[in-house]
The first five atom37 places (N, CA, C, CB, O) and aatype in JSON, in Angstrom:
{
  "aatype": [12, 1, 18, 9, 14, 6, 7, 9, 5, 11, 3, 14, 10, 2, 18, 1, 16, 7, 11, 4, 9, 19, 10, 0, 7, 10, 14, 5, 3, 19, 16, 11, 13, 18, 10, 16, 7, 18, 10, 12, 5, 9, 9, 15, 1, 10, 11, 10, 16, 2, 19, 16, 1, 15, 15, 0, 2, 9, 7, 3, 16, 15, 11, 17, 10, 9, 13, 10, 2, 2, 9, 6, 3, 16, 18, 13, 10, 13, 15, 1, 9, 8, 2, 1, 18, 13, 6, 3, 2, 9, 13, 18, 5, 12, 11, 0, 1, 9, 19, 1],
  "atom_mask": [
    [1, 1, 1, 1, 1],
    [1, 1, 1, 1, 1],
    [1, 1, 1, 1, 1],
    [1, 1, 1, 1, 1],
    [1, 1, 1, 1, 1],
    [1, 1, 1, 1, 1],
    [1, 1, 1, 0, 1],
    [1, 1, 1, 1, 1],
    [1, 1, 1, 1, 1],
    [1, 1, 1, 1, 1],
    [1, 1, 1, 1, 1],
    [1, 1, 1, 1, 1],
    [1, 1, 1, 1, 1],
    [1, 1, 1, 1, 1],
    [1, 1, 1, 1, 1],
    [1, 1, 1, 1, 1],
    [1, 1, 1, 1, 1],
    [1, 1, 1, 0, 1],
    [1, 1, 1, 1, 1],
    [1, 1, 1, 1, 1],
    [1, 1, 1, 1, 1],
    [1, 1, 1, 1, 1],
    [1, 1, 1, 1, 1],
    [1, 1, 1, 1, 1],
    [1, 1, 1, 0, 1],
    [1, 1, 1, 1, 1],
    [1, 1, 1, 1, 1],
    [1, 1, 1, 1, 1],
    [1, 1, 1, 1, 1],
    [1, 1, 1, 1, 1],
    [1, 1, 1, 1, 1],
    [1, 1, 1, 1, 1],
    [1, 1, 1, 1, 1],
    [1, 1, 1, 1, 1],
    [1, 1, 1, 1, 1],
    [1, 1, 1, 1, 1],
    [1, 1, 1, 0, 1],
    [1, 1, 1, 1, 1],
    [1, 1, 1, 1, 1],
    [1, 1, 1, 1, 1],
    [1, 1, 1, 1, 1],
    [1, 1, 1, 1, 1],
    [1, 1, 1, 1, 1],
    [1, 1, 1, 1, 1],
    [1, 1, 1, 1, 1],
    [1, 1, 1, 1, 1],
    [1, 1, 1, 1, 1],
    [1, 1, 1, 1, 1],
    [1, 1, 1, 1, 1],
    [1, 1, 1, 1, 1],
    [1, 1, 1, 1, 1],
    [1, 1, 1, 1, 1],
    [1, 1, 1, 1, 1],
    [1, 1, 1, 1, 1],
    [1, 1, 1, 1, 1],
    [1, 1, 1, 1, 1],
    [1, 1, 1, 1, 1],
    [1, 1, 1, 1, 1],
    [1, 1, 1, 0, 1],
    [1, 1, 1, 1, 1],
    [1, 1, 1, 1, 1],
    [1, 1, 1, 1, 1],
    [1, 1, 1, 1, 1],
    [1, 1, 1, 1, 1],
    [1, 1, 1, 1, 1],
    [1, 1, 1, 1, 1],
    [1, 1, 1, 1, 1],
    [1, 1, 1, 1, 1],
    [1, 1, 1, 1, 1],
    [1, 1, 1, 1, 1],
    [1, 1, 1, 1, 1],
    [1, 1, 1, 1, 1],
    [1, 1, 1, 1, 1],
    [1, 1, 1, 1, 1],
    [1, 1, 1, 1, 1],
    [1, 1, 1, 1, 1],
    [1, 1, 1, 1, 1],
    [1, 1, 1, 1, 1],
    [1, 1, 1, 1, 1],
    [1, 1, 1, 1, 1],
    [1, 1, 1, 1, 1],
    [1, 1, 1, 1, 1],
    [1, 1, 1, 1, 1],
    [1, 1, 1, 1, 1],
    [1, 1, 1, 1, 1],
    [1, 1, 1, 1, 1],
    [1, 1, 1, 1, 1],
    [1, 1, 1, 1, 1],
    [1, 1, 1, 1, 1],
    [1, 1, 1, 1, 1],
    [1, 1, 1, 1, 1],
    [1, 1, 1, 1, 1],
    [1, 1, 1, 1, 1],
    [1, 1, 1, 1, 1],
    [1, 1, 1, 1, 1],
    [1, 1, 1, 1, 1],
    [1, 1, 1, 1, 1],
    [1, 1, 1, 1, 1],
    [1, 1, 1, 1, 1],
    [1, 1, 1, 1, 1]
  ],
  "atom_positions": [
    [[-6.07, -10.85, 8.64], [-7.06, -10.71, 7.61], [-8.03, -9.57, 7.88], [-7.81, -11.98, 7.45], [-8.78, -9.17, 6.99]],
    [[-8.02, -9.03, 9.09], [-8.97, -7.97, 9.41], [-8.68, -6.69, 8.64], [-8.95, -7.68, 10.89], [-9.55, -5.81, 8.57]],
    [[-7.5, -6.55, 8.06], [-7.16, -5.35, 7.3], [-7.61, -5.43, 5.85], [-5.68, -5.11, 7.36], [-7.61, -4.41, 5.16]],
    [[-7.98, -6.59, 5.4], [-8.31, -6.79, 3.99], [-9.83, -6.81, 3.83], [-7.68, -8.11, 3.45], [-10.5, -7.59, 4.5]],
    [[-10.38, -5.98, 2.95], [-11.83, -6.0, 2.71], [-12.3, -7.38, 2.27], [-12.22, -4.95, 1.65], [-11.55, -8.13, 1.64]],
    [[-13.55, -7.7, 2.6], [-14.08, -9.05, 2.33], [-14.02, -9.44, 0.86], [-15.51, -9.13, 2.8], [-13.7, -10.59, 0.55]],
    [[-14.31, -8.53, -0.05], [-14.28, -8.84, -1.47], [-12.93, -9.3, -1.94], [0.0, 0.0, 0.0], [-12.82, -10.11, -2.86]],
    [[-11.88, -8.78, -1.32], [-10.52, -9.16, -1.7], [-10.12, -10.45, -0.99], [-9.53, -8.04, -1.37], [-9.38, -11.26, -1.54]],
    [[-10.61, -10.64, 0.23], [-10.31, -11.87, 0.95], [-10.83, -13.09, 0.2], [-10.9, -11.83, 2.35], [-10.22, -14.16, 0.24]],
    [[-11.96, -12.94, -0.47], [-12.58, -14.08, -1.15], [-11.81, -14.53, -2.38], [-13.99, -13.72, -1.56], [-12.0, -15.65, -2.86]],
    [[-10.93, -13.69, -2.89], [-10.12, -14.06, -4.06], [-8.73, -14.43, -3.56], [-10.06, -12.88, -5.11], [-7.91, -13.54, -3.33]],
    [[-8.43, -15.72, -3.38], [-7.16, -16.14, -2.78], [-5.93, -15.71, -3.56], [-7.14, -17.62, -2.62], [-4.85, -15.62, -2.98]],
    [[-6.04, -15.45, -4.84], [-4.87, -15.04, -5.61], [-4.4, -13.64, -5.23], [-5.18, -15.1, -7.1], [-3.25, -13.29, -5.49]],
    [[-5.26, -12.85, -4.63], [-4.9, -11.49, -4.28], [-3.99, -11.4, -3.06], [-6.13, -10.69, -4.04], [-3.2, -10.46, -2.97]],
    [[-4.07, -12.33, -2.14], [-3.32, -12.13, -0.91], [-2.44, -13.29, -0.47], [-4.25, -11.83, 0.16], [-1.58, -13.1, 0.39]],
    [[-2.61, -14.46, -1.01], [-1.83, -15.59, -0.52], [-0.44, -15.68, -1.12], [-2.55, -16.86, -0.78], [0.39, -16.44, -0.63]],
    [[-0.18, -14.96, -2.15], [1.1, -15.09, -2.83], [2.1, -14.01, -2.47], [0.88, -15.09, -4.3], [3.17, -13.95, -3.06]],
    [[1.78, -13.14, -1.51], [2.7, -12.1, -1.11], [2.8, -10.96, -2.09], [0.0, 0.0, 0.0], [3.84, -10.3, -2.18]],
    [[1.74, -10.7, -2.84], [1.75, -9.64, -3.85], [0.92, -8.43, -3.43], [1.25, -10.17, -5.17], [0.56, -7.61, -4.27]],
    [[0.61, -8.32, -2.16], [-0.24, -7.24, -1.68], [0.4, -6.6, -0.46], [-1.66, -7.76, -1.35], [0.89, -7.29, 0.44]],
    [[0.39, -5.27, -0.42], [0.92, -4.52, 0.71], [-0.22, -3.68, 1.29], [2.13, -3.61, 0.29], [-0.95, -3.01, 0.56]],
    [[-0.36, -3.71, 2.6], [-1.25, -2.8, 3.3], [-0.39, -1.62, 3.72], [-1.97, -3.48, 4.53], [0.58, -1.79, 4.46]],
    [[-0.74, -0.43, 3.26], [0.03, 0.77, 3.56], [-0.83, 1.69, 4.42], [0.5, 1.5, 2.26], [-1.9, 2.12, 3.99]],
    [[-0.37, 1.99, 5.61], [-1.12, 2.84, 6.54], [-0.3, 4.08, 6.86], [-1.49, 2.06, 7.84], [0.92, 4.11, 6.68]],
    [[-1.0, 5.09, 7.35], [-0.31, 6.29, 7.81], [-0.3, 7.45, 6.83], [0.0, 0.0, 0.0], [0.35, 8.46, 7.08]],
    [[-1.0, 7.32, 5.71], [-1.06, 8.4, 4.73], [-2.17, 9.39, 5.1], [-1.29, 7.85, 3.3], [-3.15, 8.99, 5.72]],
    [[-2.02, 10.64, 4.74], [-3.1, 11.6, 4.99], [-4.38, 11.16, 4.28], [-2.69, 13.01, 4.54], [-4.32, 10.56, 3.21]],
    [[-5.54, 11.47, 4.87], [-6.81, 11.05, 4.28], [-7.09, 11.7, 2.94], [-7.92, 11.35, 5.21], [-7.86, 11.15, 2.15]],
    [[-6.49, 12.86, 2.67], [-6.8, 13.55, 1.42], [-5.98, 13.07, 0.23], [-6.59, 15.02, 1.59], [-6.09, 13.62, -0.86]],
    [[-5.15, 12.04, 0.42], [-4.36, 11.47, -0.68], [-5.31, 10.7, -1.6], [-3.21, 10.54, -0.15], [-6.09, 9.87, -1.13]],
    [[-5.23, 10.96, -2.89], [-6.07, 10.27, -3.87], [-5.32, 9.07, -4.46], [-6.51, 11.24, -4.99], [-4.1, 8.96, -4.32]],
    [[-6.05, 8.2, -5.11], [-5.46, 7.03, -5.77], [-4.45, 7.47, -6.83], [-6.55, 6.15, -6.4], [-3.37, 6.91, -6.94]],
    [[-4.82, 8.48, -7.63], [-3.94, 8.99, -8.68], [-2.63, 9.52, -8.09], [-4.66, 10.09, -9.49], [-1.56, 9.24, -8.61]],
    [[-2.72, 10.29, -7.02], [-1.53, 10.86, -6.4], [-0.65, 9.77, -5.79], [-1.93, 11.88, -5.32], [0.57, 9.8, -5.96]],
    [[-1.26, 8.82, -5.09], [-0.49, 7.74, -4.47], [0.21, 6.9, -5.52], [-1.4, 6.86, -3.6], [1.37, 6.53, -5.35]],
    [[-0.48, 6.6, -6.6], [0.14, 5.82, -7.69], [1.35, 6.56, -8.25], [-0.89, 5.55, -8.82], [2.4, 5.96, -8.44]],
    [[1.22, 7.85, -8.51], [2.34, 8.66, -9.0], [3.48, 8.71, -8.01], [0.0, 0.0, 0.0], [4.65, 8.64, -8.39]],
    [[3.15, 8.82, -6.73], [4.17, 8.87, -5.67], [4.96, 7.56, -5.63], [3.51, 9.13, -4.31], [6.18, 7.57, -5.52]],
    [[4.26, 6.44, -5.72], [4.93, 5.14, -5.69], [5.78, 4.93, -6.95], [3.91, 4.01, -5.56], [6.85, 4.33, -6.88]],
    [[5.3, 5.42, -8.09], [6.07, 5.29, -9.33], [7.35, 6.13, -9.28], [5.2, 5.7, -10.53], [8.34, 5.76, -9.91]],
    [[7.34, 7.24, -8.55], [8.55, 8.05, -8.39], [9.58, 7.3, -7.55], [8.22, 9.41, -7.75], [10.78, 7.39, -7.81]],
    [[9.11, 6.58, -6.55], [10.02, 5.82, -5.69], [10.69, 4.71, -6.48], [9.27, 5.24, -4.49], [11.9, 4.5, -6.36]],
    [[9.91, 3.99, -7.28], [10.42, 2.87, -8.05], [9.93, 3.03, -9.48], [9.98, 1.5, -7.44], [8.77, 2.73, -9.77]],
    [[10.77, 3.48, -10.36], [10.35, 3.75, -11.73], [10.0, 2.48, -12.5], [11.45, 4.49, -12.46], [9.18, 2.54, -13.42]],
    [[10.58, 1.35, -12.15], [10.32, 0.11, -12.88], [9.09, -0.62, -12.35], [11.53, -0.81, -12.79], [8.72, -1.67, -12.86]],
    [[8.46, -0.05, -11.33], [7.34, -0.71, -10.67], [6.13, -0.85, -11.58], [6.96, 0.06, -9.42], [5.76, 0.09, -12.29]],
    [[5.52, -2.02, -11.56], [4.29, -2.28, -12.29], [3.2, -2.57, -11.27], [4.46, -3.46, -13.32], [3.1, -3.69, -10.76]],
    [[2.38, -1.58, -10.98], [1.29, -1.76, -10.03], [0.12, -2.46, -10.72], [0.84, -0.42, -9.44], [-0.23, -2.11, -11.84]],
    [[-0.46, -3.42, -10.05], [-1.66, -4.06, -10.55], [-2.88, -3.22, -10.19], [-1.8, -5.49, -10.0], [-3.76, -2.99, -11.03]],
    [[-2.93, -2.76, -8.94], [-4.05, -1.95, -8.5], [-3.68, -1.27, -7.18], [-5.33, -2.8, -8.34], [-2.81, -1.73, -6.45]],
    [[-4.35, -0.16, -6.91], [-4.24, 0.53, -5.63], [-5.66, 0.81, -5.18], [-3.37, 1.85, -5.74], [-6.44, 1.42, -5.92]],
    [[-6.01, 0.38, -3.98], [-7.36, 0.53, -3.47], [-7.33, 1.08, -2.06], [-8.12, -0.81, -3.51], [-6.53, 0.63, -1.23]],
    [[-8.21, 2.05, -1.78], [-8.31, 2.55, -0.41], [-9.06, 1.52, 0.43], [-9.03, 3.95, -0.37], [-10.12, 1.03, 0.04]],
    [[-8.49, 1.21, 1.56], [-9.14, 0.3, 2.48], [-10.27, 1.04, 3.19], [-8.14, -0.28, 3.51], [-10.28, 2.27, 3.23]],
    [[-11.2, 0.31, 3.72], [-12.33, 0.94, 4.38], [-11.96, 1.54, 5.73], [-13.45, -0.05, 4.55], [-12.7, 2.37, 6.26]],
    [[-10.84, 1.13, 6.3], [-10.47, 1.59, 7.63], [-9.73, 2.92, 7.57], [-9.61, 0.54, 8.32], [-8.68, 3.03, 6.94]],
    [[-10.28, 3.92, 8.22], [-9.61, 5.2, 8.39], [-9.42, 5.43, 9.88], [-10.41, 6.37, 7.74], [-10.36, 5.26, 10.66]],
    [[-8.23, 5.82, 10.27], [-7.92, 6.02, 11.67], [-7.5, 7.46, 11.86], [-6.81, 5.04, 12.15], [-6.45, 7.88, 11.36]],
    [[-8.3, 8.23, 12.57], [-7.97, 9.63, 12.8], [-7.86, 10.38, 11.5], [0.0, 0.0, 0.0], [-8.8, 10.41, 10.7]],
    [[-6.72, 11.01, 11.27], [-6.52, 11.77, 10.04], [-5.7, 11.0, 9.01], [-5.83, 13.09, 10.35], [-5.2, 11.59, 8.05]],
    [[-5.56, 9.69, 9.2], [-4.8, 8.87, 8.25], [-5.71, 7.83, 7.6], [-3.61, 8.18, 8.94], [-6.82, 7.58, 8.07]],
    [[-5.21, 7.24, 6.53], [-5.98, 6.23, 5.81], [-5.1, 5.02, 5.51], [-6.58, 6.81, 4.51], [-3.88, 5.08, 5.58]],
    [[-5.76, 3.92, 5.16], [-5.06, 2.69, 4.76], [-5.33, 2.43, 3.3], [-5.49, 1.48, 5.63], [-6.41, 2.71, 2.79]],
    [[-4.32, 1.87, 2.63], [-4.42, 1.55, 1.21], [-3.93, 0.13, 0.98], [-3.61, 2.55, 0.35], [-3.07, -0.36, 1.71]],
    [[-4.47, -0.51, -0.03], [-3.99, -1.81, -0.49], [-3.28, -1.6, -1.81], [-5.15, -2.84, -0.63], [-3.82, -0.99, -2.73]],
    [[-2.07, -2.1, -1.89], [-1.26, -1.97, -3.11], [-1.0, -3.37, -3.63], [0.09, -1.2, -2.83], [-0.41, -4.21, -2.95]],
    [[-1.45, -3.63, -4.86], [-1.27, -4.93, -5.49], [-0.16, -4.84, -6.52], [-2.59, -5.43, -6.15], [-0.12, -3.91, -7.33]],
    [[0.75, -5.8, -6.48], [1.86, -5.82, -7.41], [1.86, -7.11, -8.21], [3.19, -5.66, -6.66], [1.14, -8.05, -7.89]],
    [[2.67, -7.14, -9.25], [2.68, -8.29, -10.16], [3.5, -9.46, -9.66], [3.19, -7.86, -11.48], [3.19, -10.61, -9.98]],
    [[4.54, -9.2, -8.88], [5.36, -10.31, -8.42], [5.9, -10.05, -7.02], [6.52, -10.56, -9.4], [5.88, -8.92, -6.53]],
    [[6.37, -11.09, -6.4], [6.83, -11.02, -5.01], [8.07, -10.14, -4.88], [7.12, -12.44, -4.48], [8.23, -9.44, -3.88]],
    [[8.95, -10.18, -5.87], [10.17, -9.36, -5.8], [9.84, -7.87, -5.73], [11.07, -9.64, -7.01], [10.44, -7.14, -4.94]],
    [[8.89, -7.42, -6.55], [8.47, -6.02, -6.51], [7.84, -5.67, -5.17], [7.49, -5.72, -7.65], [8.02, -4.56, -4.66]],
    [[7.1, -6.62, -4.61], [6.45, -6.38, -3.32], [7.49, -6.11, -2.24], [5.58, -7.58, -2.93], [7.37, -5.13, -1.5]],
    [[8.49, -6.95, -2.14], [9.51, -6.76, -1.11], [10.39, -5.53, -1.39], [10.39, -8.02, -1.0], [10.82, -4.85, -0.46]],
    [[10.63, -5.26, -2.65], [11.42, -4.08, -3.01], [10.69, -2.8, -2.6], [11.71, -4.07, -4.53], [11.29, -1.9, -2.01]],
    [[9.39, -2.72, -2.91], [8.6, -1.55, -2.52], [8.49, -1.46, -1.01], [7.21, -1.6, -3.15], [8.6, -0.37, -0.44]],
    [[8.27, -2.58, -0.35], [8.17, -2.6, 1.11], [9.42, -1.99, 1.75], [7.96, -4.04, 1.61], [9.32, -1.2, 2.68]],
    [[10.58, -2.37, 1.24], [11.83, -1.86, 1.82], [12.0, -0.35, 1.59], [13.02, -2.6, 1.22], [12.74, 0.3, 2.33]],
    [[11.32, 0.2, 0.6], [11.43, 1.63, 0.29], [10.42, 2.5, 1.03], [11.27, 1.84, -1.2], [10.62, 3.7, 1.17]],
    [[9.31, 1.9, 1.5], [8.26, 2.73, 2.1], [8.03, 2.49, 3.58], [6.99, 2.52, 1.37], [7.54, 3.38, 4.26]],
    [[8.36, 1.31, 4.1], [8.06, 1.01, 5.5], [8.88, 1.9, 6.43], [8.33, -0.47, 5.8], [10.09, 2.02, 6.29]],
    [[8.19, 2.5, 7.38], [8.78, 3.4, 8.39], [9.42, 4.65, 7.79], [9.82, 2.66, 9.19], [10.28, 5.26, 8.42]],
    [[9.02, 5.02, 6.59], [9.48, 6.28, 5.98], [8.4, 7.33, 6.16], [9.83, 6.09, 4.47], [7.22, 7.01, 6.34]],
    [[8.82, 8.57, 6.1], [7.84, 9.65, 6.2], [7.31, 10.0, 4.82], [8.47, 10.88, 6.86], [8.05, 10.05, 3.84]],
    [[6.01, 10.23, 4.75], [5.35, 10.56, 3.5], [5.78, 11.95, 3.06], [3.82, 10.48, 3.64], [5.42, 12.94, 3.7]],
    [[6.54, 12.05, 1.99], [7.03, 13.3, 1.43], [7.72, 14.18, 2.46], [5.88, 14.06, 0.81], [7.49, 15.39, 2.51]],
    [[8.57, 13.58, 3.28], [9.34, 14.3, 4.29], [8.46, 15.02, 5.3], [10.26, 15.28, 3.64], [8.93, 15.95, 5.97]],
    [[7.21, 14.62, 5.42], [6.31, 15.23, 6.38], [6.4, 14.43, 7.68], [4.84, 15.27, 5.84], [6.04, 13.25, 7.71]],
    [[6.87, 15.06, 8.73], [7.12, 14.32, 9.97], [5.84, 13.86, 10.66], [7.92, 15.18, 10.93], [5.9, 13.08, 11.61]],
    [[4.69, 14.32, 10.21], [3.45, 13.93, 10.84], [2.89, 12.62, 10.3], [2.43, 15.01, 10.66], [2.06, 11.99, 10.95]],
    [[3.34, 12.2, 9.13], [2.77, 11.01, 8.5], [3.86, 10.0, 8.2], [2.03, 11.39, 7.21], [4.51, 10.04, 7.15]],
    [[4.05, 9.07, 9.14], [5.02, 8.01, 8.93], [4.28, 6.8, 8.36], [5.75, 7.65, 10.26], [3.31, 6.33, 8.95]],
    [[4.74, 6.31, 7.23], [4.09, 5.19, 6.57], [4.47, 3.86, 7.23], [4.46, 5.16, 5.08], [5.63, 3.62, 7.56]],
    [[3.48, 3.04, 7.41], [3.69, 1.68, 7.92], [3.19, 0.72, 6.87], [2.96, 1.46, 9.29], [2.05, 0.84, 6.4]],
    [[4.01, -0.22, 6.49], [3.64, -1.19, 5.46], [3.64, -2.59, 6.04], [4.6, -1.11, 4.26], [4.39, -2.91, 6.96]],
    [[2.77, -3.41, 5.48], [2.7, -4.82, 5.89], [2.44, -5.64, 4.63], [1.58, -5.06, 6.98], [1.52, -5.35, 3.87]],
    [[3.24, -6.66, 4.43], [3.02, -7.57, 3.29], [2.01, -8.61, 3.73], [4.37, -8.25, 2.81], [2.17, -9.27, 4.76]],
    [[0.96, -8.76, 2.94], [-0.08, -9.73, 3.25], [0.35, -11.07, 2.72], [-1.45, -9.3, 2.66], [0.65, -11.21, 1.53]],
    [[0.37, -12.07, 3.58], [0.81, -13.42, 3.19], [-0.33, -14.39, 3.29], [1.97, -13.89, 4.06], [-0.16, -15.58, 3.01]]
  ]
}
């Protein structure tokens, strides 16, 4: 739970159902608009509920919270982004975690 901001922790529907992914390892200069577009390119049928930058920044990378509509989309996106490099950039390997 230390990765989830307090405001989101207080709403149990956001994280207890497996519909949230913590995505780490992206460059700090990535914007919400760019990340949303990037994820939509990976999965065209994806319906994102929300994308929020987490408060934790580590070095030159940032963490993001990705909210999805259903558990199937969550696992499908997880399988496409975990341990992959961000836009073929060998310096930024994405790490994903499904919040349960």
